C-alpha positions in Angstrom: 78.0 101.2 134.5 81.5 100.3 135.4 83.7 98.6 133.7 86.4 96.0 134.8 89.8 96.7 133.9 92.4 94.3 134.7 95.4 93.9 136.8 97.6 91.1 137.3 96.6 87.3 137.7 93.5 86.0 135.1 90.3 86.9 137.7 91.4 89.7 139.1 90.2 93.3 138.3 90.6 96.9 139.1 87.5 98.5 138.8 87.5 101.8 136.9 84.9 104.0 135.1 83.3 103.1 132.3 85.4 104.4 129.1 88.5 104.8 131.0 91.8 103.3 129.9 92.8 100.4 132.2 95.8 101.2 134.3 97.0 97.6 134.3 97.3 95.0 131.2 95.2 91.8 131.6 98.0 89.8 129.4 95.9 86.6 130.6 93.0 87.9 128.7 94.9 89.1 125.7 96.5 85.2 125.8 92.8 84.1 125.6 92.4 86.3 122.7 95.4 84.9 120.8 94.3 81.5 121.6 91.2 82.1 119.7 92.5 83.7 116.7 95.0 80.6 116.6 91.9 78.1 116.7 90.1 80.0 113.7 92.6 80.5 111.9 93.7 76.8 111.9 90.2 75.8 111.4 90.1 77.9 108.3 93.2 77.1 106.9 92.8 73.2 107.4 90.9 72.4 104.4 93.7 73.6 101.9 95.9 70.9 103.4 93.2 68.1 103.5 91.2 68.4 100.0 92.0 65.7 98.4 91.0 63.3 101.4 87.8 65.1 102.1 86.6 65.1 98.4 87.4 61.7 97.9 85.7 60.7 101.4 82.7 62.9 100.7 82.6 61.7 96.8 82.8 65.0 95.4 85.3 67.0 93.0 88.2 68.9 94.5 86.6 72.4 93.3 83.3 71.6 95.2 85.3 70.6 98.4 87.3 73.8 98.0 83.9 75.8 98.5 84.2 75.0 102.1 87.0 77.8 102.0 84.8 80.1 99.9 81.7 79.3 102.5 83.7 80.8 105.4 85.4 83.9 103.9 81.7 84.8 102.8 79.9 84.4 105.9 83.0 86.0 107.6 82.7 89.0 105.4 79.0 89.6 106.4 79.4 88.4 110.0 82.3 91.0 111.0 79.8 94.0 110.7 77.0 92.5 111.7 77.7 90.6 114.9 78.8 93.4 116.8 75.4 95.1 116.1 73.0 92.0 116.7 75.1 91.6 120.1 75.4 95.3 121.1 73.3 94.5 124.6 75.4 91.9 125.5 78.5 92.1 128.1 81.4 91.3 125.4 82.9 88.3 127.6 79.7 86.4 127.0 79.8 87.3 123.2 83.2 86.1 123.0 82.6 82.8 124.7 79.6 82.3 122.5 81.8 82.5 119.5 84.2 80.2 120.7 81.4 77.6 121.5 80.5 78.1 117.9 84.2 77.0 116.8 83.9 73.9 119.2 80.4 73.0 117.3 81.8 73.7 113.8 84.6 71.5 114.3 82.4 69.0 115.5 80.4 68.8 112.9 83.2 68.8 110.4 84.3 65.4 112.1 80.8 64.1 112.0 80.2 65.5 108.3 79.3 62.7 106.2 78.3 64.7 102.9 79.2 68.2 101.7 76.5 70.0 102.5 76.9 69.2 106.1 80.4 70.0 105.9 79.4 73.2 104.2 77.1 74.0 107.4 80.0 73.9 109.8 82.1 76.1 107.7 79.1 78.6 107.7 79.4 78.6 111.6 83.0 78.8 111.4 82.5 81.9 109.2 79.9 83.6 111.7 82.7 82.8 114.6 85.6 84.1 112.5 83.8 87.4 111.5 82.3 87.9 114.8 85.8 87.2 117.0 88.0 89.3 114.3 85.5 92.3 114.5 85.6 92.6 118.2 89.4 91.5 119.4 90.7 94.8 119.0 88.2 96.5 120.7 88.7 94.0 123.6 92.2 94.3 123.5 91.6 98.0 124.0 89.6 97.7 127.0 92.2 95.2 128.7 95.5 97.0 128.4 96.6 100.6 128.7 96.7 102.5 125.5 100.4 102.7 125.2 100.9 98.6 125.2 97.8 98.5 122.9 99.8 97.9 119.8 102.2 95.2 121.5 98.8 93.3 122.9 97.9 93.2 119.3 100.8 92.0 118.2 100.5 89.0 120.9 96.9 88.4 119.4 97.9 88.4 115.7 101.0 85.8 116.5 97.8 83.3 116.7 97.8 84.3 113.2 101.2 83.7 112.4 101.5 80.4 114.3 98.6 79.0 112.6 99.9 80.1 109.5 103.1 78.1 110.2 101.6 75.3 111.7 98.0 74.6 110.6 98.8 73.3 106.8 101.6 71.0 107.7 100.4 69.5 110.6 96.8 69.2 109.1 98.5 66.7 106.2 100.4 65.0 108.5 97.7 64.1 110.8 95.4 63.5 107.9 97.8 61.4 106.3 98.1 59.2 109.3 94.7 59.1 111.1 92.3 60.7 108.2 91.1 64.2 107.2 88.8 63.9 110.5 91.6 63.8 112.8 93.1 67.1 112.1 89.5 68.5 113.3 89.1 66.7 116.4 92.8 68.3 117.0 91.6 71.8 116.4 88.1 71.1 118.6 90.5 70.2 121.3 92.3 73.6 121.0 89.1 75.3 121.0 88.0 73.6 124.1 91.3 74.8 125.9 90.6 78.3 124.2 87.0 78.3 125.7 88.5 77.5 129.3 91.1 79.8 129.0 88.3 82.6 128.3 85.9 82.0 131.0 88.9 82.5 133.7 91.1 85.1 132.2 88.4 87.9 130.3 87.1 90.0 132.6 83.2 91.2 132.4 83.0 93.8 129.7 79.7 95.4 129.6 78.7 96.7 126.0 80.3 100.0 125.5 80.2 100.9 121.8 76.5 100.3 120.9 77.1 99.6 117.3 74.1 99.9 114.7 74.0 100.4 110.8 73.4 103.7 111.4 76.9 104.0 113.2 78.7 101.9 110.4 77.3 104.4 107.7 78.8 107.0 110.2 81.8 105.7 110.0 81.8 105.1 106.4 81.4 108.9 106.1 84.9 109.8 108.3 87.7 110.6 106.0 90.2 108.6 108.1 88.0 105.4 108.2 87.8 105.7 104.6 91.3 106.2 104.1 92.2 103.0 106.1 89.7 100.9 104.5 90.9 102.2 100.8 94.7 101.5 102.0 93.4 98.1 103.3 91.8 97.1 99.5 94.9 98.2 97.7 97.6 96.8 100.0 95.8 93.4 101.1 94.6 92.9 97.3 98.0 93.3 96.3 99.4 91.0 98.8 97.0 88.4 98.1 97.3 88.5 94.2 101.1 87.8 94.7 101.1 85.2 97.1 98.0 83.3 96.4 99.7 82.3 92.8 103.2 82.1 94.2 103.2 78.4 94.2 103.0 78.7 90.0 105.4 81.1 90.3 108.1 78.6 92.0 106.7 75.7 89.8 107.0 77.3 86.1 109.7 80.1 86.6 111.8 79.3 89.4 111.4 75.3 88.4 111.4 74.2 92.1 110.8 70.8 93.5 107.8 69.8 95.7 110.1 70.0 98.5 111.8 72.9 98.2 108.5 74.5 97.4 107.5 73.2 101.1 110.7 74.5 102.5 110.1 78.1 101.1 106.4 78.4 102.3 107.5 77.3 105.7 110.3 80.0 105.3 107.5 82.6 104.5 105.7 81.4 107.3 108.4 81.8 110.1 109.3 84.8 108.5 105.7 86.3 109.3 105.8 85.0 112.8 108.8 87.4 113.4 107.1 89.9 111.3 104.3 90.4 113.4 106.6 91.5 116.3 108.5 93.5 114.4 105.6 94.8 113.0 103.9 95.4 116.4 107.3 97.1 117.7 107.1 99.6 115.1 103.5 99.9 115.2 103.6 100.9 119.3 105.0 104.3 117.6 103.7 104.6 114.5 101.1 102.4 112.8 101.5 104.7 109.3 105.2 103.7 109.6 104.8 100.0 110.1 102.1 99.7 106.9 104.5 101.9 104.7 107.7 100.0 105.6 106.0 96.3 105.0 104.1 97.9 101.9 107.1 99.2 100.2 109.2 96.1 101.1 106.8 93.7 99.8 106.3 95.9 96.5 109.8 96.0 96.0 110.1 92.0 96.7 107.0 91.7 94.2 109.3 93.4 91.5 112.6 91.5 92.1 110.5 88.1 91.5 109.1 89.7 88.1 112.2 90.7 86.9 114.5 87.6 88.8 112.1 85.1 89.7 113.9 82.5 87.9 116.5 82.4 90.7 115.9 79.8 93.3 118.0 81.8 95.8 116.3 85.3 94.7 112.6 83.3 94.8 113.7 81.7 98.6 115.0 84.9 100.0 112.0 87.1 98.8 109.2 84.8 99.8 110.6 84.6 103.4 111.2 88.3 103.5 107.5 88.9 102.0 106.4 86.4 105.0 108.5 88.7 107.2 107.0 92.2 105.8 103.2 90.9 105.6 103.3 90.6 109.5 103.4 94.4 109.7 99.7 95.0 107.9 97.2 93.1 110.8 98.7 95.0 113.7 99.3 98.3 111.5 96.1 98.1 110.3 94.2 96.9 113.5 96.0 99.6 115.3 95.1 102.2 112.8 91.1 101.6 112.6 90.6 101.5 116.3 92.5 104.8 116.8 90.8 106.3 114.1 87.5 105.4 115.6 87.9 104.6 119.5 84.2 105.6 120.3 82.8 102.9 118.0 85.7 100.7 117.8 83.6 97.4 117.7 81.9 99.1 114.0 85.2 100.0 113.2 86.9 96.6 113.5 84.0 95.0 111.6 84.4 97.2 108.7 88.1 96.6 108.8 87.4 92.8 108.4 84.9 93.1 105.8 87.7 95.4 103.8 89.9 92.4 104.4 87.6 90.2 103.1 87.1 92.0 100.2 90.3 92.4 99.2 91.2 89.0 99.8 88.7 88.2 97.0 89.6 90.9 94.7 93.3 90.0 95.1 92.7 86.5 94.1 90.2 87.5 91.1 92.5 90.3 89.5 95.9 88.3 90.3 94.3 85.2 88.3 93.3 87.2 85.4 96.8 88.2 84.8 98.2 84.9 85.5 95.8 83.8 82.9 96.6 86.4 80.7 100.5 86.9 81.0 101.8 83.8 83.0 102.8 82.8 86.7 104.3 86.5 87.0 101.1 88.1 86.5 100.3 87.9 90.4 103.5 89.8 91.6 102.8 92.5 88.6 99.5 93.1 90.3 101.2 93.1 93.6 103.9 95.6 92.6 101.0 98.0 91.4 98.7 97.8 94.1 101.2 97.4 97.0 102.9 100.5 95.5 99.4 102.9 95.2 98.4 101.7 98.9 102.1 102.4 100.4 102.2 105.9 98.9 98.5 106.2 100.0 99.2 105.2 103.7 102.4 107.5 103.3 100.8 110.5 102.2 97.3 110.3 104.2 97.9 107.7 107.0 97.9 108.4 110.7 100.5 110.8 112.5 101.0 110.6 115.8 103.4 112.6 118.0 105.8 109.6 117.9 105.7 109.3 114.2 
């Protein structure tokens, strides 16, 4: 079986034996994956900025409308390890295109939704597309660029997350205010169509390679380096989300910032994350271990700073912006770690990583919430300080070591 390796312009290919590393980087294909990530994360984040308008229009409570986010996260966690298994006999280009088509249908259904159940169906579709796409993104990137620029390629793909984080909420809120909440999903649908066209022309044929299965997933869980990576994800990412999920109560009740000031600080967080993504990619290209250690140590320090001096507006604003910058190292660092830990089963390992991320998000939100209820708005930063310190030490001690590390 031959595998299409890339060269030069989108659509042109250099053929190499299956399993061989490509000689030339297909940056057009990488950009199309970045567009896909941007469209998925934008659609995932939109309800946060449109929740009140959606609940009013659909005649449900804010809490009920908020389940649109929950549905996507739960389904995404299930889809991440299962989609590569279900589609293991299909060309990976066709699978990615199918997932993008599902994203388009999800956005269209959200635009047409007249009831909460219809909206939830659209969000379930989004969860399938999100989980499946994320689980295969790193594996596909590995097949489209030489190994020495893999971390750089992942940083380009994950830039889609950073841009969506910065843009989705404010643009969604602006469009929703002008033309109604459905207009934001129309815009997301347009982005998805552009993504589909780009993927059709930029991604080469990629015959199935890893042959993931449930047996493979259990085999991967039996590997010590994979288990360490997943445990590090649970500790580091749960700590991050425990702190960040409850950062607004901290700014309101501890720092006492106005709504406009809070919006500006959160924008600073998003901008910091955008640049941190590339900085993380630069470090991860040399050592994914040090990318995670640097990001984790900095956020643990920032969380402790907010815990001790969060009442200062300057301290809070600077700490939160730097927090966004430091978080940028995690996605590319962990994606690089897990794929290099299991290059023979990159898709299955990617699925486990996405599932671990989703579990970490939920556990961080729950754990941080319990502490916030018990000790107040600083509870999230306490949780973050502890778990991020543990995760960083675990990575420092047992993380991957390369010749460049």
